[in-house]
Structure formats: structure tokens, C-alpha cells
N, C-alpha and C positions, 0 to 999 in steps of 0.2 A: 617791528622794531625800527626806530629811526636810525638810518645809517647815512650820515651826511658829511663825513669827512672827505677831504679832497683825495687822499690816498685810496680810500675804499672805493670811491666813485670811479677812479681811474682803473683800479683792479677789476671792478665789475664790468666796466665797458669793454676792457680788454678780454675778459672771460667770455662775454657775449659775442664778440666779433672775431676772435682769433680762429674760430673754426674754419673760416674761409682762407686762411693763410696757408700757403703751400709749404709743408714740412712733413717729416716722417711721422708715422703713428706713434713711435716710441717717444720722440721728442715732444709731441703734443701731450702724450700721457704724463710725461714728467712735468711739463709746464702746468697741466691741469692739477696735478697733485700739489705742486708748489703753490698755486693760487689758492687751492682749498686750505692749505696750511696757513697761508698769510691771512685769509679771511677769518679763519678760526682764531688766529692770534689777535686780530683786531677785535673780534667778539670778546675774547678774554679781557683785553685792555678796557673795552667799554664797560664790561660788567664790573671790573675792579674799580674803575673810575666812579661808577654809579654808587658803589658801596661806600667809597670814601666820601663822596659828596653827600649822601643821605645820612651818614653818621656825623656830619658836620652841621651844627645848628646855623652856621653862617651861610652856607651855600645850599642848604636843602631847599628845593623848589616848593612853591606854594601849591595848595590844592590837594585833592585826593589823588593818590597814585595807584593805578590798577594794572594788573598783569593778566595776560591770557596766553595759553599755548593751544594750538588747534591744528586739525588736519585740513580744514577747508577755510576759505577766506570770507565767503559771502555773509554768513550769519554774524560774524564778529564785525565785518565791515559795516553792516547795517547798524549795529550798536555803536560803532565809532561815530557815526553821523549824529546819533542822539547824545553821546557824551560831550560833543562839542558845545552843547547848550549849557554845560555846567563848568564850574571851576574844577575840572578833573582831567587827568591825562591817562591814556591807556597805552601800554607797551604790549605788542602782540607778536608772538612767534608762530610761524606757520611751517609745518613739517612736510609739506608737499610743494609742488611747483605752481600752485594756484597764485602765488605772489605775482606772477607775470601779469595778472589782470588788474592789479591794484597799485603796483609800485613802479616808479620811474627808475629806481636803482635797487640793488639787492633783490633781483627778481627770482633768484634761485631759492630753494628751500632754506629755512633757517636751521643751522646746525644746533642740535640739542642733544647732549650726551645722555644716552640711556633710552631715547625715544626714536623710533623709526617710522617714517611715514609709509614705507613699503610693507613693513611687517607688523603694522599696528594691530591686526586681528589676533596676533599672538602675544601682545603686550600683557604684562602682569605685574605682580607686586615687586619682583626682583628688578625689573626695568624701572619702575617708579622709584624704587629706593636709590638706584644709581643716579637718577635725575635729581632727587631731593638732596642727596649728599653733595653732589657736585655744585648745585646752585643755591644751597640753603641760605648762605649769607646774602646772596643777591635777592632772593625771594623775600627775605625778611625786611627788605627796605620798602616793600609795597604795603598799602593799607587794606587792599581787598583784591579778589580774584574773580575772573569770569571764565566759565568753561561752556563750550557749545558742542563741538563734535570731536571725540566722543565725550559724553558727560563724565565717564570714568576718570577723566583727567583731573577731576576735582580731588581725587585721592593724592595728587601731587602736593596739595596745599593744606590738607586737613589739619595736619599736626602743627601748623603755624597758628591755628586758633583764630584766624581772621575771617570776615564774612566772604562768602562765595555765592555769586550769582550763577545759576545753572540754567542755560537756555536749551531746551530739548527740541531738536528739529528733525531727528531721525532715530527711531527706536533706541531708547535710552540705554539698553543693557549691553550693547556692544562695547568691548570685544568678548564679553562673557557668555554669549549665546549658547555655545556648546560646552560650557563649564558650569554645571549646575550649582556646585557648592560656592563658586566665586560669584555667580549671579545672586544667590541668596544672601551672601555676605554683603554684596553691593546694595541690595534692597534694604538691608538693615542699616547700612551707612547713610542711605538717603533718609530713612525714617528717623534715625537718631539725629541727623543734621537738621532736619526740619523742626523736630521737637526742641532741640537746643537753641534754635534760632541762627545757627551758623550758615545754613543753606537757605537761599531763596530760589525756588524752582518755578520756572515758567515754561510754557510750550508755545511755539510759534504756529501750531496748527492743532485743530481739534482732535485729530486721530492720535497724535502723540500724547496729548493731554489724557485721553481716555485709555490709551495703551498703558501709560504709567499707572493710572488708577487701578486698572485690572490686576496688575501684578503687585502693587505696593499699598493700595488704598489711599495714596497721597492725593489730596485735592490741590492741583496746581492751576495757575492762572493761564488763560489763553490770550497771548499778546502777539498778534501777527507781525511779521517783519514788514518794513516799509520799502526798503531797497531803492531809495532815491539817489544812491551814489552815482548812477550814470549822469545825473543832472541834465537829462534831455527828455523832451516829449516827442511822441510820434509825429512824424511829418508826412509820411505816406506819399512821397514824391514818385515812387516807383510802382509799376504794375506787377512786380514780382510777388509770387505766392510761395511761401516756404512751408515745408513739412519738418517739424522738430520731432524726431523719433529715432529709436534705436532699432527700428524694424527692418523688414526685408524689402527689396526692390519690387517683389511680386505684389506686395500690398500697395506700394507707391503707384504702380501701373494701374491697379484697380481704382485708386483715388482719381487719377487723371481721366480714366475712362468714364467713371460714373459722373464726375463733375463737369466733364467736357472742357477742362482747363489744364493749363500747364503748371505743375507743381514740382518744385525741386528742393533739394536739401541745401543748407547753408554752405556746405563744402563744395557742392556743384556750382553755386553762384559766386561764392567769395573766396574759395580755396580753403586751405587747412586752417588759416587764422582769419578771424573776422571780429569786428568790433560791435559794441552796442549801437553805434551810429548806423552801421549797416542794417541792423534789424529794425531800426526806427524809420527806415525809408520804405519798407516793404508794404504791400497792400494788405496782406493778411498772413497769419501763421496758423497752420493746422497742427495742433499739439496732440500727439499720441503718448499718453503718460506711462512712464514706468513706475511712478510713485504717485501717492495721493497729495503730496505737497513737495514742491520744488522751488528753489530760490529763483530759477529762471522765470517761473510764472509770476512770482512777486515782482520781479524786475519789469516784466512786460506789462503787468497791470498798472504799476505806478507810472510807467511811461505812456500808457494808453495805447499800446500797440494792439490792433484788432486780432483776437485769437478765437479759434473755433475748437471745440472738443467734442468727442462722441458722447451721446447720451449713455445712460447706464446700460440699456438694452444693446445699443450698438457697440459699446466698448467690450461687452461680454462676447458678442459675436465676433468682433475683430480679434479678440484675444485667442480665439480658437484657431485663427489663421496665422497669428504672429505671437509667439511665446514671449517676445520682449515686452509686450504691453502688460503693465502691472507686474513686472517681473521682480521688483524690489520692494514689495510691501513688507517683507519680513527678511531678517537675516537667515532664517531657515532656508528661504529660497536662494539667497545670495551664496550661501555656503553649501547648499545641497544637502542639508541635514534631514533625517527622517522625522516625520511628524506623527507616526502611528501611535506613539505613546502619549500624545497630547490629548487633553480633553476636547470634546466637540465644540466648545465655545471659545477655545484658545485662539486669539487673533493671529497666531502664527500658523494655524492649520488652513493655509490658503488654497488647498485643493477643494475645499468645501464652498459651495455657492453662497451659503449663509454668511461665511466669513468674508468673502469678496464683497457682499452687500454691506457688511459691517464697516469695511474700509471705505467703500464708495460713498456711504451715507455721511461720511466725515471729510470727504475730499474738498480741498480748497477750491478746485475749479468748478464745483457745483454750487458754491456760495457766491451768487451774483452780486450781493452787496459788497462782499470782500473784493471781488474781481469783476467789476462792471464792464470791462473790456471784452468779456467772454460771451460767445453765443454757443448754445448747446444744440448740436444737430442730431437728428434721429436717423438719417441715412446719408451716405456719401454724396448722393445727388443733391442734397441741400447745399453743398459747397458751391453749386452753380449760382446760387442766389447771393447778392451782395451782403456783406457783413453790415450790420446797422451803423457802425462807425463810418462806413464808406458811402452811406446814403446821403445825397445832397441835402443840406439844411440840418442834418443831425449832428454834425461834428462839433459845432460850438457848444451846444447843449451838453453833449457827452463829455467834452473836455471840462466844462464847468462842474459837472457831477463828479468827475474824476478828481479834480483838485480838492473838492470838499471831502471826498473819501480819503485822499492822501493826508489832508490836515487832521482828520479824525484819528487815523492810524498813528500819525506823528505824536499826537497828544497822548494816546495810549502808551506808546513807547516812552515818552517823557515821564509819565506818571510812574511807570515801572522803574525806570532808572532813578528817579527822584527818591522813591521808596528805598531802593537798595543803597543809594548813597547816604541816606539818612541813617541807615543801619551802620554803615561804615563810619559815619561821623560820630555816632554814639560810642562805637567801639574804640575809636582813636582820639576822641575828644577834639575833633576838628570842626571848623566852621565852613559850611558849604555855601557858596554864593553862585549866582548865575554868571556864566561866562559872558564875554562881550558879544 
């Protein structure tokens, strides 16, 4: 959401900085509650102003108007970059503090009545109804909607009868994983929506595309994220080597010992907060994945940062030493749900080697055309050898290949968005033109 008023900017800057002011905890709590109330009041005024504006033929803005509400920022931030190429505008609300990575102001989570970023795994129809009732007049001013994580948020907009783009980036069924009847109902919503033409479903990775098909028989498109929003390329001015992992220090010590090099975590090098530009200076990153597809890997690939990942055999070996590796393939893992009642080929039965192979065969980081910045190592001692991006004479050629890859992905995203906006155009009888 764009929050550009002078009053709001002042309140938000005060919100972000007053924590260092010396005052009692009670006074701080009162001030914080007052600021929350004022920000919510500003939100209400903005919403009502938009409703008035959009119901006026004289002041209604030109172009397609889209709305999104999300738990994370990266997937929708990637789509925002593509939407800039069209005569369209996207308003996005984020329910978590991820806004800090993409906004200069209003870095706190967007207040949305009925939806909770902390309790999202328990969200259901009652919460969705509260949101719909509160914001119905506001939502009615938009021409189409986009949902990313979780896809279930599409239920917020279904009854408006307008086109919805669903981008699946992480296991589509959440938050219904442990609610069988609601999961089945959601499957039917997806099938009916695709059949009616209201829903366009794409996946940004092959695993989620095939996971969706396993449970719904829906054939969705695979359109990888681009993630050029850092707008920076790797520079590699530092000799620092980083480990991106949720793993244990015991494994980190083994990596240093086997490679004969010093490896550290981003927090050790940069502190609690670090930026994309910090990562773009390092010599190499060793990535120990908890997932088969992450937006961090897309960001590093598009920027050309050298990354190494374990081979399939090595990742299975390391997984025995560190349970955080591949620990979020399934929401059954995340939520600690039993899998004994699942069929042997169910992708959520992650204690089976064959299912681990199913996921790894679809992992982004083993698709070297998608992620040419990655090298696959078969042993930790391979980290002692220089990454191909760091070999003298290789860099220029690698960067050229990377830029061609980025262009191809941008064209795929452009085609996906053009197709969706054409659907919106037909439903609203609008004319879409390319943006400046």
C-alpha cells in the first residue's frame, strides 16, 4: 500500500525511533497504542477516500487496478516489477514485518481486520468473512486480484466475481494441511475456479506445480520468479565466504575443517541486519537448503552471486547430521503432523527416501539453466576449489550468460502478466496499454 502522506510519514518515523527515548514502559505502551490507533485511522481514511474516488468517473485513475494481501513480500515484489511494464497499478498489503525489506515508510505490518500474520495457520472461513465484510466496498473498486502466500487468500475475493491470479510458491494447501474437509473444499474451489476462468494458477517452481497436480489434477504453468528488485549485480570485492543455513555450529565446523577455509554466517559478519549489497560483495555462499525453492536463491541467481549447494548424495548425508536441512518440504514437517495414514507416494511422507528423491528431482538449485550461478559439490572438501565465477577470465562470460537468463525469465513473467491482464480487460471492458 502506498502511504505517502506527511502526517503518516511523521508518525511512522516517530514509531521507528522512539524506542530509544528514555521514558517509562507504561508511557511507551500508551504512546505505542495511540500510534497504532492513529495509523489505523489513517488507513480507514485512505480506504474511504479510494472508494469515493473510484466511484467518481471524473477522478477514477486510468489503467487496471489490482489488489493483493499476503504474508510475505518477495513473490509479490517480483510481480510488482513486472506490472510496471503495463498500464496497471497494484496495491499490496502485507501481514508480517517483511515490509522492512521493501519500504521506506510504513515498514510495520499492514493492519487488516480479520487476518493475523502470527496466527495465519489457524485462519479459516470466519476470519475471511470478517475481512470481506469490513473491506467489501473497498475491494469492489479493484479490477482483479493476486494471491501468493497463502493461495487460500483467494477466498477473500471469490464472491466479487473478478479475475484472480494465484502464484503458488510454497505448498498450496496451507493453512488447511491438518483440516482434511477444508482442504478438500479448497481443492474444489481451485478446480471450479479454473474451469470457470476466474482463476489463473501458476507455480514459480516445478515442485509446487507437480504437488498441486498430485492433489487436484490441475495443470498449472511453471513461471519462475525473477527477483531483480535488488537492482544490483555481484561485485565480489570481499574474500568473505558465507554459509546460509538454519543448521548447527557443529556442521559449520566440519565445513571449515574439510574445506580448509573460513566460513561464517551473515549474522557473524554483518550483525542482525544486513542488506543485499552486503551479500553482493562476498566471494561465495554455501547454501544448505531447508526447502527445494526459496526466493533467496532466486535473488542470488539474478544478481550472479556465486553459490554452492550439496549434491543429492551429499545433502542426504548432511541431513542425517543436521535435521534443519530439507526440514520444510512439507507442512506436515513444519507442524509435526503424523504421516502414517498417508499413501506411500504422497509427497508429504518425507520420512521416505523415495519422497525425498521426488522433491530433490524438482529442486530449483539443481536446475543449472535456471540458476547458472550455482555449482554442485559432491563433498565438503570441494569447497576448497574456487567457484567457476571466481576463476580469472570466467567472470565476463558468466555475467553475459546470466543477463541472457534474466532477460528470458523477465519475458516469461511478462507473458504471464499480459495473459492475466487480458482476462481482466475482457471482464472489465478496459483497454490495456504498455506503461512508459
